[in-house]
C-alpha positions as CSV (number, residue, x, y, z in Angstrom):
1,M,17.2,8.1,1.7
2,P,16.0,7.5,-1.8
3,L,14.1,4.2,-2.4
4,D,16.1,1.4,-4.0
5,H,15.8,-2.3,-4.9
6,T,17.0,-3.4,-1.4
7,A,13.7,-2.1,0.3
8,K,12.2,-4.8,2.6
9,G,9.6,-5.0,5.3
10,V,6.3,-3.2,5.6
11,Y,5.5,0.0,3.8
12,V,1.9,0.5,5.0
13,I,-0.7,2.0,2.8
14,A,-2.0,5.0,4.7
15,P,-5.6,6.2,4.4
16,T,-6.3,9.9,4.4
17,P,-7.9,10.9,7.7
18,F,-10.9,13.2,7.3
19,L,-13.1,15.0,9.8
20,P,-16.9,14.3,9.5
21,D,-17.3,17.5,7.5
22,G,-14.8,16.4,4.9
23,R,-11.8,18.4,5.8
24,I,-8.4,16.7,6.2
25,D,-7.8,15.8,9.9
26,D,-4.3,17.0,10.6
27,A,-4.2,15.7,14.2
28,S,-5.2,12.2,13.1
29,T,-2.7,12.4,10.3
30,D,0.1,13.0,12.8
31,R,-1.2,10.4,15.2
32,M,-1.5,7.8,12.4
33,T,2.0,8.5,11.1
34,D,3.4,8.1,14.7
35,F,1.5,4.8,15.2
36,F,2.6,3.2,11.9
37,L,6.3,4.0,12.6
38,Q,6.1,2.9,16.3
39,A,4.5,-0.3,15.1
40,G,7.7,-1.1,13.2
41,C,6.7,-0.2,9.6
42,N,9.7,0.6,7.5
43,G,7.8,3.3,5.6
44,M,4.5,4.5,4.4
45,T,2.8,4.8,1.0
46,I,0.4,7.7,0.8
47,L,-2.1,8.8,-1.8
48,G,-2.7,5.3,-3.1
49,V,-6.0,3.6,-3.9
50,M,-7.1,3.5,-0.3
51,G,-5.8,7.0,0.3
52,E,-8.8,8.5,-1.6
53,A,-6.3,10.5,-3.7
54,P,-8.8,11.3,-6.5
55,K,-10.8,13.2,-3.9
56,L,-8.0,15.6,-3.1
57,D,-7.1,18.6,-5.1
58,Q,-3.4,19.1,-6.2
59,G,-2.7,21.5,-3.3
60,E,-4.2,19.2,-0.7
61,A,-2.2,16.2,-2.1
62,L,1.1,18.0,-1.9
63,D,0.3,19.5,1.6
64,I,-0.6,16.2,3.2
65,S,2.5,14.6,1.5
66,K,4.7,17.3,3.1
67,R,3.1,16.9,6.5
68,I,3.6,13.2,6.6
69,I,7.2,13.4,5.3
70,R,8.1,15.9,8.0
71,R,6.4,13.9,10.7
72,A,8.0,10.6,9.6
73,G,11.6,11.9,9.9
74,K,14.0,9.3,8.4
75,A,11.3,6.8,7.5
76,Q,10.8,6.3,3.8
77,I,7.6,7.8,2.4
78,I,6.4,6.8,-1.1
79,V,3.8,9.1,-2.7
80,G,1.2,7.8,-5.2
81,V,1.3,10.2,-8.2
82,S,-0.9,8.5,-10.7
83,A,-2.9,11.0,-12.6
84,P,-4.9,11.3,-15.9
85,G,-2.2,13.6,-17.3
86,F,1.5,13.7,-17.1
87,A,1.6,17.4,-16.1
88,A,-0.2,16.7,-12.8
89,M,1.9,13.6,-12.3
90,R,5.1,15.6,-12.7
91,A,4.1,18.4,-10.5
92,L,3.2,16.1,-7.6
93,A,6.2,13.9,-8.1
94,R,8.7,16.7,-8.2
95,G,7.0,18.5,-5.3
96,A,7.0,15.4,-3.1
97,M,10.6,14.5,-3.8
98,E,11.7,18.1,-3.1
99,A,9.9,17.7,0.3
100,G,11.9,14.6,1.1
101,A,9.9,11.7,-0.3
102,A,11.8,8.5,-0.9
103,G,10.1,7.7,-4.2
104,V,6.8,7.7,-6.0
105,M,4.3,5.1,-7.2
106,I,2.7,4.9,-10.7
107,A,-0.2,2.8,-11.7
108,P,-1.3,2.2,-15.3
109,P,-4.4,3.8,-16.7
110,S,-7.2,1.3,-17.5
111,T,-7.1,2.2,-21.2
112,L,-3.9,0.2,-21.8
113,R,-4.4,-3.2,-23.5
114,T,-1.3,-4.3,-25.5
115,D,2.2,-5.0,-24.1
116,D,3.7,-2.3,-26.2
117,Q,1.1,0.2,-25.0
118,I,1.9,-0.6,-21.4
119,V,5.7,-0.3,-21.9
120,T,5.3,2.9,-23.8
121,Y,3.1,4.5,-21.1
122,F,5.6,3.9,-18.4
123,R,8.5,5.1,-20.6
124,Q,6.5,8.3,-21.2
125,A,5.7,8.6,-17.5
126,V,9.4,8.5,-16.6
127,E,10.2,11.0,-19.2
128,A,7.6,13.3,-17.6
129,I,8.6,13.0,-13.9
130,G,12.4,12.7,-14.6
131,D,14.6,9.6,-14.6
132,D,16.2,10.8,-11.3
133,I,13.1,9.8,-9.3
134,P,12.9,6.2,-8.0
135,W,9.5,4.8,-8.6
136,V,7.3,1.8,-7.8
137,L,5.4,0.0,-10.6
138,Q,1.9,-0.8,-9.3
139,D,0.5,-4.0,-10.8
140,Y,-3.2,-4.3,-9.7
141,P,-5.1,-5.8,-12.6
142,L,-8.3,-6.4,-10.5
143,L,-8.8,-2.7,-10.2
144,F,-7.0,-1.2,-13.2
145,T,-7.9,-4.0,-15.6
146,V,-4.4,-3.9,-17.1
147,Q,-2.7,-7.3,-17.4
148,M,1.0,-7.1,-17.0
149,T,2.7,-10.5,-17.6
150,P,6.1,-11.3,-15.9
151,G,7.7,-10.7,-19.3
152,V,6.2,-7.2,-19.6
153,I,7.2,-6.3,-16.1
154,R,10.7,-7.5,-17.0
155,R,10.7,-5.2,-20.1
156,I,9.7,-2.2,-18.0
157,V,12.2,-2.8,-15.3
158,Q,15.1,-3.5,-17.7
159,D,14.3,-0.5,-19.9
160,L,13.8,2.0,-17.0
161,P,16.5,1.8,-14.3
162,S,14.6,4.2,-12.1
163,C,12.0,1.5,-11.5
164,V,13.2,0.0,-8.2
165,M,10.2,-1.8,-6.8
166,L,7.1,-3.7,-7.9
167,K,3.9,-3.4,-5.9
168,H,2.5,-6.8,-6.6
169,E,-1.3,-7.1,-6.4
170,D,-2.2,-9.6,-9.0
171,W,-4.7,-12.2,-7.9
172,P,-3.9,-15.1,-8.2
173,G,-0.3,-13.9,-8.3
174,L,2.0,-16.4,-6.5
175,E,3.3,-17.8,-9.8
176,K,4.1,-14.3,-11.0
177,I,6.4,-13.8,-8.0
178,S,8.1,-17.1,-8.7
179,A,8.5,-16.2,-12.4
180,L,10.1,-12.8,-11.6
181,R,12.5,-14.3,-9.1
182,G,13.3,-16.9,-11.7
183,F,14.2,-14.2,-14.2
184,Q,16.6,-12.7,-11.5
185,A,18.1,-16.1,-11.0
186,D,18.9,-16.6,-14.7
187,G,20.2,-13.1,-15.0
188,S,17.6,-11.7,-17.3
189,L,16.1,-9.3,-14.7
190,R,18.1,-6.9,-12.5
191,P,17.5,-6.8,-8.7
192,L,14.0,-5.6,-7.8
193,S,12.2,-5.1,-4.6
194,I,8.8,-6.9,-4.5
195,L,6.2,-5.8,-1.9
196,C,2.7,-7.2,-1.9
197,G,-0.7,-5.6,-1.6
198,N,-4.3,-7.0,-1.7
199,G,-4.8,-6.2,2.0
200,G,-2.3,-8.9,2.9
201,L,-4.7,-11.6,1.8
202,F,-2.0,-13.8,0.4
203,L,1.0,-12.4,2.3
204,D,1.8,-15.7,4.1
205,F,2.6,-17.5,0.9
206,E,3.8,-14.5,-1.0
207,M,6.7,-14.2,1.5
208,E,7.5,-17.8,0.8
209,R,7.6,-17.2,-2.9
210,G,10.2,-14.5,-2.6
211,A,8.4,-11.3,-1.8
212,D,10.4,-8.8,0.3
213,G,7.5,-7.7,2.4
214,A,4.1,-5.9,2.2
215,M,2.9,-2.7,0.8
216,T,-0.7,-2.8,1.8
217,G,-3.1,-1.5,4.4
218,Y,-4.8,-3.3,7.2
219,A,-6.3,-2.2,10.4
220,F,-3.5,-4.1,12.2
221,P,-0.3,-3.1,10.4
222,D,1.6,-4.1,13.5
223,M,0.5,-7.7,12.7
224,L,1.9,-7.4,9.1
225,V,5.2,-6.3,10.6
226,D,5.2,-9.4,12.9
227,L,4.3,-11.7,10.0
228,V,7.0,-10.4,7.7
229,K,9.6,-10.8,10.4
230,L,8.5,-14.3,11.3
231,S,8.5,-15.4,7.7
232,A,11.9,-13.8,7.0
233,A,13.3,-15.6,10.1
234,G,12.0,-19.0,8.8
235,E,9.4,-19.3,11.5
236,R,6.8,-20.7,9.1
237,D,4.3,-22.2,11.5
238,K,4.3,-19.2,13.8
239,A,3.8,-16.9,10.7
240,H,0.9,-18.9,9.5
241,D,-0.7,-19.2,13.0
242,L,-0.6,-15.4,13.3
243,F,-2.0,-14.9,9.8
244,D,-4.7,-17.5,10.3
245,A,-5.9,-15.7,13.4
246,H,-6.3,-12.4,11.5
247,L,-7.6,-13.9,8.2
248,P,-11.4,-13.5,9.0
249,L,-11.0,-9.8,9.6
250,I,-8.6,-9.4,6.6
251,R,-11.2,-11.1,4.4
252,Y,-14.0,-8.9,5.7
253,E,-11.9,-5.8,5.0
254,Q,-11.3,-7.0,1.4
255,Q,-14.9,-6.4,0.4
256,F,-15.0,-4.1,-2.7
257,G,-16.9,-0.9,-2.0
258,V,-16.8,-1.1,1.8
259,G,-13.3,-2.2,2.5
260,L,-12.0,1.2,3.3
261,A,-15.0,1.9,5.6
262,V,-14.1,-1.3,7.6
263,R,-10.4,-0.3,7.8
264,K,-11.1,3.2,9.0
265,Y,-13.7,2.0,11.5
266,V,-11.3,-0.4,13.1
267,M,-8.5,2.2,13.0
268,M,-10.8,4.6,14.8
269,R,-11.7,1.9,17.4
270,R,-8.0,1.4,18.0
271,G,-7.5,5.2,18.5
272,I,-5.3,5.6,15.5
273,I,-7.6,8.1,13.8
274,G,-10.3,10.2,15.3
275,S,-13.1,9.5,12.7
276,D,-13.9,6.8,10.2
277,A,-15.2,9.5,7.8
278,Q,-14.6,9.4,4.1
279,R,-14.7,12.3,1.8
280,R,-17.7,12.1,-0.5
281,P,-18.5,10.1,-2.5
282,G,-17.8,7.4,0.0
283,S,-19.2,4.4,1.7
284,A,-20.2,3.9,5.3
285,L,-20.8,0.8,7.5
286,S,-24.3,-0.1,8.3
287,A,-25.2,-0.8,11.9
288,R,-25.3,-4.5,11.0
289,A,-21.9,-4.4,9.5
290,R,-20.4,-2.7,12.6
291,T,-21.8,-5.5,14.8
292,E,-20.1,-8.0,12.5
293,V,-16.8,-6.2,12.7
294,E,-17.1,-6.1,16.5
295,Y,-17.8,-9.8,16.5
296,L,-14.6,-10.4,14.5
297,L,-12.6,-8.2,16.8
298,G,-13.9,-10.1,19.8
299,R,-12.9,-13.5,18.2
300,L,-9.5,-12.1,17.2
301,G,-8.9,-10.8,20.7
302,R,-8.9,-14.4,22.0
303,T,-5.5,-14.9,20.4
304,D,-4.2,-11.4,19.8
305,P,-4.4,-8.9,22.7
306,R,-4.2,-6.0,20.2
307,A,-7.8,-6.7,19.3
308,R,-9.1,-6.5,22.8
309,L,-10.7,-3.1,22.6
310,A,-13.0,-1.3,25.0
311,P,-16.7,-1.7,24.2
312,A,-17.8,0.5,21.4
313,G,-19.6,3.7,22.5
């Protein structure tokens, strides 16, 4: 089904599994897809920041999109199509949608500075891919250095009906969620799904501010599923207790430069993927860092049995 503004739950950001020699690991891709969906994720977002998309050529990007879409069945798959030029963006977007994707995600280039530049860019992007494709607006100023105020987001959403979701990754960003929901309450913003990123670092309070769920990666996406469900059910203390238990590992995974290495290492330890390899250029965990991650897993295992893993080989 095509993506729309009613989307809720967890759309996990999927890394791209690689073999140690840099080739895409098809077997791990299938196993990872199965795990995410069996864990209760509503969908997956692929070829995002943590998917190492810039390291894939156009053919690889479309091939892995098709593979995951086929494997996921009825689950909604969102494909990141951000690219330096609109021709590449259009080719991947149209190809992914023809393969059965639910929608695409577009991030702003770091060159945008004024509000008008931002709005014009997304208008041109929609003209390029076609206004029949539902898309997600990625707001990640810490990485892209593009500041989108709630007012600018409202302009984009109101001007471009095919924008059905905001991937909210501002930091701090709780007041932005409240402002957007306030626009909806006063009728100046049409309905919009808001899913949150940043590794889930603020997901506990983002849900309370009106977010519909998470669109992020974490080595325990099954925990994100539980947290979103608890929060939606009004189980505030249980949601925060669960979040607090995982927070040290979430924080450790949020380190710039090595965060993906941490995530892939724990996913490998959990048996979700076969290797924690990244395609070059990429980072790797030092021996000391691995011992720190193992320590965090041991502490987490005291309260969450999912972290009780066999000793590392």
